[in-house]
N, C-alpha and C positions, 0 to 999 in steps of 0.2 A: 786429513781432517775427517777422519769417519769418528772422532770423539768428539767434534764440534756439536751435535744434538746434545750430549751427555754436560757439556760445560754449560752450555746455554741455560739447560733447564736447572741446573744447579745453581746459577745466578738466579733463575725465575723463581726457585723454592725461598731465595731468602727475600727478595723483593715483594712479592706477592702472596706468600702464604698467610701472612696478618691479614690482608686485606680481603683474599679470599674466604678465609675462615669467618672473618668477622661478618660476612655475608650470608653464610651459613644459615641454614634454619635451625639447626641444632647442632650442640655440643659432640653429637655422633660424628657428625663430618668433620669436622676440627680434628677430632682424635683419628677420624680414619685417614685424612688427608696427612697426618703426623708419622702414622704408621706406613704409609703409602713411600712418604719420603725416605723413612730409615730402610725399608724394603729396598729403594732404588739405590742408597748408597752404598748399599752392602751387596749389590749386584744380582738381588733377587727380582729382576726386570719384569719376568711373567706374573710373580705375586703382586709388585707394585702397578701393574697395570690394570689387575683385578680390584686394587684398592682404589685406585683413582677412578675406574668406573664405578663403583662402589661408593665413591664421594658424588658422583654427578645424580645416582639414583636418591640420594640423601637428600639432594637438595642444593648443592654447590653448582655454581654456575659460574661464567666468566671465563676469558681466555686462558689465563692462566692453569687453570686445571686442565682443559682442553690441550693446552701445550703440553704439558706433564704425560697426559695420555699418549700423545704423539710421541714423544721421547721415550717413554716406557717399550709403547710398542715395535718402535724402531731397532730399540736393544734387545726386546723379545724376540726379532723376526718376524714381527707382524705388519709388514709392511702396507696392506691394504688398510688396516687400522689406523695407523701412522698417517697416512696420505688422509683419510678422511678428517681426522683429528686436526691435522694441520690446516686443512681446507677451511675448518670451522674456524680457526684463528684467523686466517686470512680474511675473515670478515672485521676485524679489529685493526681500524686504518695504523693505530700507533704501532701493531705488531706484525703487519701486513708482509714487511721485508723480511724479519725474521722467518716467519710463516714460508715465503717465497723460497729464500735459500735452504732451509731443509724439508720442502717441498723436492727440491733438487735433488737433493742427497736421496730422497726416497726412491726418487726416478733411477738414480744410479743404481742403486739395490736391485731393483726391478728389472733390469737391462734395458731401460729406455733411456736410451742417450739423447733422442731427439725432445722429449719432454723434459729432460734434466736441463738441457741447452735452454729451454725457454722459461722454466721457472728461474736460473740463474742470472738468465738475460734481466728478468723483471726485478731481481733483487739488487742487480750490479746498477740498473737505471733509476733506481728510488733515493732520493738525496735525504732520506732520514738519518741515516746512520751511516758515515763515509768507511769507515773502517769494514763494515759488514757489505758495502759496495764493492770495497778493494778484494774482499775475500771471494765475493762472489764471481769478480771479473778475474780473478786467477783461475778459479774454476772452470772458466770459460776457456780460458788458456789452456788447461791443461786437457780439455776432451779434445779427442780426435777430431780432424777437420772434416765436415760434411762432405759428402759425396754429392756429387750433383744426381739429384734423381731423375729419373728414366722420366722421359714427356708423355710416358704411355700408362696409362691405367686399363683394368680391366675389370667386369663382373661377371660370373657365370654362374648358372644354375639350373640342376638337372633332376627331375624328381618324377614321381609316381602317387596317385592319389585316387579317392573314390567320392563321388558328387550323389547325393540321392535325389537330386532335383536340378538335373542338368539346365531347363528352361527357364527356371524359376516362375513358376505357373501354378495354379491350384490344381491339385487332382481331380477337381469336379470338372475342369474343363478337358472334354473329350479331342483332343488334338495330337497328330502321331508325335512322340519326344516330349510331350508334357508330362511333367511328373514323373519321368521314368530316371531310373538311376543309372548310373556307366560309371567305369572306371576311366583313368585318363593319364595320359605321362605328359610332362611340361619341359620346355627347353628354352632357357633366357640368355642372351649374349650380348653383353654392353661394354662398350669401350670410349676412351676417351684421349685426347691427343692434346697437350698443353702446347703453345709457340707464342713466341714474344713473350712479354713481360706477363701478362694477365688473359690471354686469349686462348679459348679452347673449343674442340670441335668433338661434337657426342654422337655418338651412333649406336642403337641397338636394334636386336630382332628377335623376337617371341614366337613361338609357337606351343599350341596345345591341341592335342590329339584324343579323340574319343576311342574305346575300343569298338563300339557299337554304333553309337549315335553321331555319324561323321558330318551330317549336317550342321553339326553345330561346333566342328573342330575351328579354332581361331589361329588367327596369325596376324604379326603386327611389325612393322617397320617405322623405324624413326633416326631423322637426320638432323643437325643443328649446330649453331654455332652460339658461345656465349664469351662475354668477357666481365670479368670482375674487378672490384677496385674497392679503395677502402675510404671513407670520410671519418674523421674522428675516432670512434669506437665502433662503428657500423661497418658492416662487410654487404657490399651491393655486387648484384652480378644482372645483365641485362644479356636476354639473349632471341634468338627465332630458332623455331623447329618446323619440319615438314613431318607429318606421320601418315601412315596408309595403315587399314584394317581390314583385314578378309573375316569371313564367316562363311563355312561350308566351303571354301576354296574358291569364293568370289570374292573380289573387292565391293565392301559396302560404304566405305568412307574414307575421304582423303581432306585433310586439314593442314591448315600453315598458322602458327601460333606465335605470339610475342609475349615474352616471359619476364617477369621483373621478380628478385629476390631480393631480402635483406634480411640479417643476420646479425644480433650483437650478444656478446658475454658478457653477464653481470658477474663479477668475480666472486664467487662465494655463493651467488644466489639462482644459478643457473644461465642456460640461453632461451632467446627469443628469436624465432624465426616466422618470417612471413612470405607467401607467393601470390602474384597475382599473373594470371594466365588469360589471354583472350584469343579465341581462335577463330578461323573464318572456314567453315565446315562445307563440303560439297560430297553430299551423299550419291549413291550410285544405286542404279537397278532398283530393287524392292524397297530399298531405304533412301529413294532420292528425296522423301520429304525431311530427311535430316539437313538437308541445304538451309544454311544462315549460319548464327554465329553463337559460339558457346564463352562464357566468362566464369574463371574460378577464383577463387579467394580461399586462401587455407593460411592458419595462423596457429601457431604450435609454441609452446613453452615447456623446457625441460629442465629439470632439476634433479640433484641426488642427494643422497642421504644415507651414509655407510656404504653397504651392500646393495641398495637398492635404490632403482632408477624410476623417476616418474617422468611422463609427459601428458599435457593438456591440449586438446586440439579443438578448434572449430573450421569449419570448412562450409564454403556454400557454391552453388553452382548455377547459373541462369543458363539454360537451351533455348533457344531463340529459334527455332524450327518452322520452315514453312508448312510443315502438317503437324496439324494440334496433336496427332498421335505420338507423337517424338518432342513436343515441346512440354518442359517443365521446368521447375524450380525447386531447389532443395535445401534444407540447412542441416548439418549436421554436427553434433558435439561429442566429444567422447575422450577418453583417458587410457592411458596404458600403465603397468606398474610392472616393471622387472627386477629380478631377484638374482643377482650373479652369487648363486650358491656355493661354487667351488672356481678354481680358477679355470674348470674345464664346462662345467654345467652351468645353464641359464636359464629360466623359468620366467614366463611373462604371462599376464591377462590382459585382455583389451575388451572394453566397452564402448560401444557406438549405438548412438541414437539418431534417427534421420527422418525429418518431415518432409514429403514431397508434394508438393503442389502441382495438378496437372489441370491443364485447362478445360474449357468448356468442346465437348468433343461434337458436332453436330449429328443428330438422328443416332447417336450413340449414348453419351452419357453426359450431365452436367458436370462442372468443374469439381473435382474431389482432393481430399488430402490422404496420404496415406503415412503411417507411422511405421518405422521399422526398428525395430533391435538386432543387433548383430554382436555375439560374443566370440571371442577367438583366445586360445590356451596353445601356448608355445613352449617348446622346449628346444635348447640349441647344445650340441656336444662339441668342444674345439678338437679338431683330429690333428690337426699339424698349424704349424705358421701360416696364414692365409685361407684355411680351408676350415668347414665344419658341417656337421649334420643338423639340418632344421626339421623338426618335428611340429604340426600343428593341427588341430581340431577347430572347426568353425560352426557357428551355428546363426541362422537368420530367422527372425520371424517378423515378415511383411503384412501388417494389418489394414486391410483396404475395403473399402465398401462396393467395389467392383470384383466381383469373383475373378476374373483374369489375372487381375495382381496380387489376390490375397495368397499367400504361399508360407510354407516353411523350407528349411533348408539345413541339411547338414552334410559336411565334408572334412575330412581327413586328407592329409598329405605328407609327405617324407622326400626331403630334397638334401642334395650336395650342393654347396655353395663354396667357391673359389675366388679370391680376390688378389689383386695387387695394388 
């Protein structure tokens, strides 16, 4: 059935060529489309792909030309381009089933049987074309039976870095550690255990150690349970978590949180995610003023175009602490663009803008706003399956009318990540 995309494409050449050509902005596009068809039929798939791409540049639009791009890319061995083209075709309901089937073929070529099974299942359940549905069902039967997945999963990260402003304070404030730079080492380990149909236990532990400024050493422990379920096209998750945070070797915060998450995938358009987290906070020692509640809301939308992936995000947090020094509320907006340059290397840029409102602090300062800009540039390099090198650089500029909160910060880090 490897020949299936070619057969489908040849059929579409006949059915759609005149319609697509008629919509082209110029005769050059029609001529180029015919030339691409001839190259494809002659087995010159790389040339056909280039010519179909030129048709789009000349103004030709519609699912047919994108489908032909997908088929030509598939035959030329460019499976990443084939996938992006068929995903574009899937936006058209009348051709979605055929696009799903071909996405399954692409996934097989890329060695991803799990993804292939998902695409074939979608094609088999689509009633639009019974013959194609039967063909997809046959493909599902031919795939090896799925092994029962391990209930355990984990993520671990270890790395080193350098921070030129450890305490996030202005260099004009004369206090030990303020404005000082230092190198650090980090370690994070997280794991999950799934049980019953939809329950999961999560645990995590993290450490950050500075080479000299040990009063800023940090550690974190977290343990919780969550349950997921689906309602129509939405996936929901409810959970509860307990967290403990330490600074300089002493615990400064313990909290218990209730978390609700929602996710929906809009086929061909992206994924919407949201999370609401409410925490009861208990501050300890010098940080007893943290005691109170914390409410966090996060909404994110992800989408992809060819080798580019984008995320737009907005977050807000309300810290209702007993001590005005720790009480605040902030709103943040940001976006991330990631380029999968090669199968091994990816690069990303992250921009975030945050406004923080601090309440009145008696005998110190009336309420004020801080404005923070954060930039981050990252690169990842796949080392082997389930492992990668993660390089990142970050810059922060927090503009504040209060000297103690007005600062600049730059940091770099390199980490090894492994997961399963």
